[in-house]
N, C-alpha and C positions, 0 to 999 in steps of 0.2 A: 850585440845583444842577441840572446836566443831564448827560445821559449819551447815548450813541450804542450801539445794539444791534449786537453782534459776531456774533450768529446769530439765526435767527428762533426765537421762543417764543411761548407763549401768555399773554395778558393776562387774568387772572381777576378775579372780583368780589370775593374775599376773599384774605386772606393765604395760606390753605391753597392749594397748587397743584391740589388736585383739586376746588376750587370751580368755579361756572359760569364758562364762557370768555366774556369780552367780545369779543375778536377775536384774531387772530393779529398779532403784531408782527413786521415783516419786518427783515432784516438792513440796517442803515443808517439806520434810523429814529432820530430824535431824540426822547428823552423828557425831560421836566421832572420831577425827583424831588420829590414833595410830602410823603413820609413813609418812614422806614427808611434804609437796609435793616435788616431784621429776620429772624432765623433762624426758619424754620417747623418743624412737627414732623417733617419729613423731612431736616432738617439743611441745608436750602437757604437761602441768603441772598436775601430778597426785598424790594422796594420798591414803595410805592404812587406811581404817576406818571401824567402826562398825556402822551399822545402829541401832538406838535406837528402832525402830518400832518392829523389830523381832530378833535383835542380829546378823543378817547376816553381815559377814565380807569379804573385798575385797578392790580392787582398783577402785577408781572413778576419773574422770577428774574434776579438780578444775578449770582450765582455758585452753580454746582452743588454737590451734596453731594460731589462729587469734587474740588472746588475749581477746576473749570474756568470761566473768566469767560464771562458772557452779555453783559455791558455794558461799556462803558469811559468813564470820566469825560472830559467835554469842557467847554470854556468855553461862556459863553453865547453862543447864535448871533446874528449880525448879518449884514444883506445890504447890499451896496454896489450902487447904481444904475449900470448901465453905459449906458442910453439913456432918453431921455424916455418916460414911461408915465402913464397916469391911475391915481390912487390911488382905489379904489371904497369905497363905504360897506358893501358886503355881499360875500359870496363870489362871487355870480353876476358875471360879466364885463359883463352888462348893466345892473347896478345904477347909481344915481346916482354921478357923479365927485365927490370930495371936493375934489381939486386934482391938479395935475400933479406929479409927482415928476421931479427932474432929475438929471443925470449926477453922480455922486460923493456923492449923498446917502446917508446911512447910516441903516438901519432895524433895529430890534430884532424878531426873528423871534418873533411870538407864537402862530401856527398856520400848519400848512401846511409845504411846498407840497403840495397835493392836486389831482388832475385834475378837470376839469369836463367832462362830456360835452356837447358842443354839435353841433347839425346843421351839415353842411357848407354853405359858402357858395361860389357860383360867381362868379368875378370875371374881368374882361377887361382886359388892357392894350391900349389903343387910342388912335388919333388922332381928334380931333374934326374931322368934315367942314366945320364952319362957320369954324373958325380954325387947323386943323392943330396944335392944342395935344395934347400927348402926356400921357396920364394913365390912370387906373383907375376903372372902373365895376363896379357889382355887377349881375350878370345875374339871379341868383336868391339870395335871402337863406336863412338857416337855417330859416325858418318855411315856405319854399316859394313865397314871393311873388315874381312876375316883375317885373323892372324894364326888361329890354330883351330883344328877341328879333331873330332873323334877318331881315334885310330880303328882301322880296319883289320890290323894285323896282330892285335894283342888280345889273346884269350885268357881267362881266368878259370882255374880248376874249381869246380863246385862240389865235387865228390871224389873221394880217393880213387886213383886209376893208374894202371901200369903204363909206363913208356916203354915201347918195344922197338927193336932195331930194324923191323920190316913191316910192310903194310899188312901181309898175309898173317892173320892172327892165329892160324892153325899151324904155322911153321915159322915161329919167330923166337926171339930171345929177349926176356925181359932186361931192360937196361937199369931201371930203378922205378921207384914208386913217385907219383906225382901227387903232392899234398894239397888239401884244400886252401885256396887262397893264393897258390903259385900263379905267376905270370908266364905265359908261354907265347913266343913269337912264331907266326906261321911261316913255313918254308915251303917253297914249291908251288904255291897258288891254290888250285882248287882241291875241295875235299873228294875223297874217294869213297865209294860205297862197296861193302862186301855183300853182295846179293844173297850169298848163301846163308849169312848170319843177320841180314837186314840191320847192319850198322854202318855208320859213317865215320871215316877216320881221316885225319890230317898230320902232315909232318910239321914238327915243331922243334924250336930251340928254347930250352928252359932259360929264363932271365937269371935264375939263381946260380946255375953252375956252367951254363952254355952246353949243356947235354943236348944232343939232337936224337930224335926218335918219333915214332908214330904213337898217337893217342886217339883213343875213341872218343867222339863227341857225345854221342848219345847211345844207350844200350838198346837192344830189342824189346825191353820191357818198359821203355820211356825214361829211364833214369838219366838225367843230364850229368855229364861228367865235366865238360868244359864247354864254356860259351863265350861269346864275343864280350869283351870288357866295355863297360860304359864309364870307366874312370881314367882311362888312358887317352891322351891327346898327343897330336904330332903338330909341329909348327909348320904352316902354310907358307911362311915367309920368315926371313930373319927377324926376330923380336927381341926386346930387352926383357931380361929376367931381374925382377925388381924386389927390393927389400920389403915394399908395401904395396897395398892396392892402388894407391893415388898415383896418377900418371906421372908426376914429379918426383916420385920416391927414388931412393938411390938405386942406381942400375949395378947389380952384383955382376953381371956378365951378359953377352949376348948369346942368344940361342939360334943357331943356324937352322935354315929350312932342311 
């Protein structure tokens, strides 16, 4: 026999409503009736039951002394699966998987639903540089472990600028134009400054065609031509590249560090 709480009430350890409180039962909670209802010394109908949310057991009022109902009978609860999910051996979502459950499977509700406090996980929807595959990666898991971090070697063109074959801008050959939005990978490390023209330059390899050359970062009038990207990340360790954001989503491939 099952019932649903029509209003919040105290669950107590004994039939007497003045006995020690187990916890408060909230409106909408499901209760499995184990014994009763029985009338207590105060004229209230009370039943011993088990809360499906967390398994707490005790006595609850089903009907007040004035006849006002606290609970309402309902059928045995069942759940219908609407999407594929993992059936776990324990309450913890990180526990071992028993098997997958599939759409339209029916389950008898024995306990729950109840919330589980978990640490937030940071995920990124991205495109892999190696093969342009789109998918999801975890940047930081709930335990705080880092799997990927912002790249320090990728720059983005913000204003059209020439790529040249050498650092010296006064004695150089233009290789091609770098377009707005192009990604450039740093070669050779530290930027170099042309003191005579008050500009800084770096050697890059273009992601688009692998062309290598020198590009000015910022002009002497303050125009920014290229700057470090805030949209490119590198793997800190090998990590799964998934079809979805969920940790148990299909793994498309492994991304090496």
